[in-house]
C-alpha positions in Angstrom: 40.1 260.6 16.8 41.8 261.7 20.0 44.0 264.8 20.4 47.2 262.8 19.7 45.8 261.4 16.4 44.5 264.8 15.4 47.9 266.4 16.0 49.6 263.6 14.0 47.1 264.2 11.2 47.7 267.9 11.3 51.5 267.4 10.9 51.3 264.6 8.3 48.1 265.3 6.2 48.2 268.6 4.2 44.5 268.5 3.5 43.7 268.1 7.2 46.1 270.9 8.1 44.4 273.3 5.6 41.0 272.4 7.1 42.3 273.0 10.7 44.1 276.3 9.7 40.9 277.5 8.0 38.9 276.8 11.1 41.5 278.5 13.3 41.4 281.6 11.0 37.6 281.7 11.2 37.8 281.6 15.0 40.6 284.2 15.2 38.8 286.7 12.9 35.7 286.3 15.1 33.6 285.0 12.2 32.6 281.9 14.2 32.9 280.8 17.8 34.4 277.3 18.6 30.9 276.2 19.5 29.5 277.3 16.1 32.4 275.5 14.3 31.6 272.3 16.2 27.9 272.6 15.4 28.7 273.2 11.8 30.9 270.2 11.6 28.2 268.0 13.3 25.5 269.4 10.9 27.7 268.8 7.9 28.1 265.2 8.9 24.3 264.8 9.4 23.6 266.4 6.0 26.1 264.0 4.4 24.6 260.9 6.1 21.1 261.9 5.1 22.2 262.2 1.4 23.5 258.7 1.3 21.2 256.1 -0.5 21.5 253.6 2.3 21.8 253.9 6.1 25.4 253.8 7.3 24.4 252.9 10.8 23.7 249.3 11.7 20.6 248.8 13.9 20.6 245.2 15.2 16.9 245.5 16.1 16.0 245.7 12.4 17.5 242.3 11.8 16.6 240.6 15.0 13.3 239.3 13.6 15.1 237.8 10.6 17.6 236.1 12.9 14.7 234.6 15.0 12.8 233.4 11.9 15.8 232.1 10.0 19.4 231.3 10.8 19.1 230.7 14.6 16.2 228.2 14.3 17.8 226.5 11.3 20.9 225.6 13.2 19.8 225.3 16.8 19.4 221.5 16.6 22.8 221.0 15.0 25.8 220.0 17.1 28.7 222.5 16.9 30.9 219.7 15.6 28.7 219.6 12.5 29.6 223.2 11.6 32.3 223.3 9.0 34.7 226.2 8.8 35.9 227.1 5.3 
């Protein structure tokens, strides 16, 4: 999300606006610095991702071996005209 998208979300999404206003209030009342807020947001994202039952990030290296053993070798001798698209 870039600054223009964030500003649009701030004006059009009431929940996003409440979140931003809460963060601004915490900075203005000297409860947290902007760096601490950024660190907290990053850490919250990490905690959320760790709690998921499956990885949300795709690591191609995990599947490269399967590709080499299966699909690629199965079809490497076929001519592209033999491939049918649904």
